[in-house]
N, C-alpha and C positions, 0 to 999 in steps of 0.2 A: 504494500500500500504506500502510495506517495502522497505528499501534501503540496499544495500550491497556495500562495496568498492571492487575494483578489487582484492585485496589480499584475501579477504574473499571468493570471487567467485572462485579464483584459488585454494585455499586450500580446499574448501568444496562446489563444485558445486551442489551436491545433496540437500544441505540445501536450496540453492537459488531456485532450481527447485521446491522443496516441498513448499516453501513459495509462489512461483508463482501459484502453483496448488491450494493452500489454499486461497490466498488473491487476486487472479486475476492478479496481476502484481508485479514485483520487479524492482526498479530503480537501475541500476548499476552506482556507482559514481566513477569518476576519479579525484582525488585531489579536492574533495568537489564540483565537478560539475557533473551534470547528463550526462552520456555518452550513455547508452544503456537501453533498456527496455526488461525485460523478461516477456513474456506472455504465459501462458499455453494455447495451442490452444483449448483444450477441454473446457476451461472456456469461450471461445468466443461464444459458442453456435452455431457454424457454423454446418449446417446439413451435409456438405460433406467435412470432413477434408482431405481425400485423394486429392480432387481437390485443396484445399488450398496448400497442400504440392507441388503439380505439378506446380501451379501458382508461388509459391515462387521459386522453382527450375528454372523455365523458366526465371523469372525476374533476378535472380542472374547470370545465364549463359549469358543472354542478356547484362548485364552490365559488363561482363567479370570479375566478382568477383570470379567465381568458374569454375572448369573444368567440362567437360561433365560427368566424372565419379562421381564427388561430387554431381552434379545436379541429377544424377540417384539415388544416395543414399538418397538425400534429398526427392526426389519424391517417393521413395520406389519402383522404377521400375528397371528392368534389363537394363544394359547399352545399349543393342541393341534396346530395345523399346524406351529408352530415346533419342538415336541418331535419330531414326525415327521421334519421336515427335519434336525434335529440328529442324530437316530439314523441316518438314511439316509446321513449323511456319516461315520458311524462314530465320532461323538463320544460319549463316555460322558456320560450324563445325571446321574450321581452323581459325587461327588468321586473323584479318582484317587489322592490321596496316602494314605499309610498311616494317618495320624492321623484323617482324615475317615472312612476305612473302619472303623477301630477304634471310633470314636465311633458310627457307624451300627450296628455290631454290638451295642455296649453298649446303645444306645437300644432296639433290637429285643428284646434279652433282657429289659430292664426292662418293656417293653410286654407281652411274653408272660407274664412273672411276674405283672404286674398283672391281666391278663385271666384268669389261672388262679386267682386268689384268689377264694374264695367270697364272695358278697355278704353284708354284715353288717347 
């Protein structure tokens, strides 16, 4: 197992990824404290890596850490297919918090008002 600090990771991420591929994992340190772990998925010996990517994308989207587009890229799926998958899992495709909901309503009202205005 190797360690890299954040500066090293930022300056040369390919070195850290190569180390993860060769050594199974790399610990990313932030001010002498472990903060993240890089693991090459191929080293895990998982028989179905595409399924792992989809599961990771679903988990990240479910936790509101990423957008649907980012989840699609993570899963290696087209956006339309990812949206179908997310909705089939019962995950809302729009924000669930009240602020996001209120903002969406306001934006829709503004759009309706704008469309209703006569052309000048």
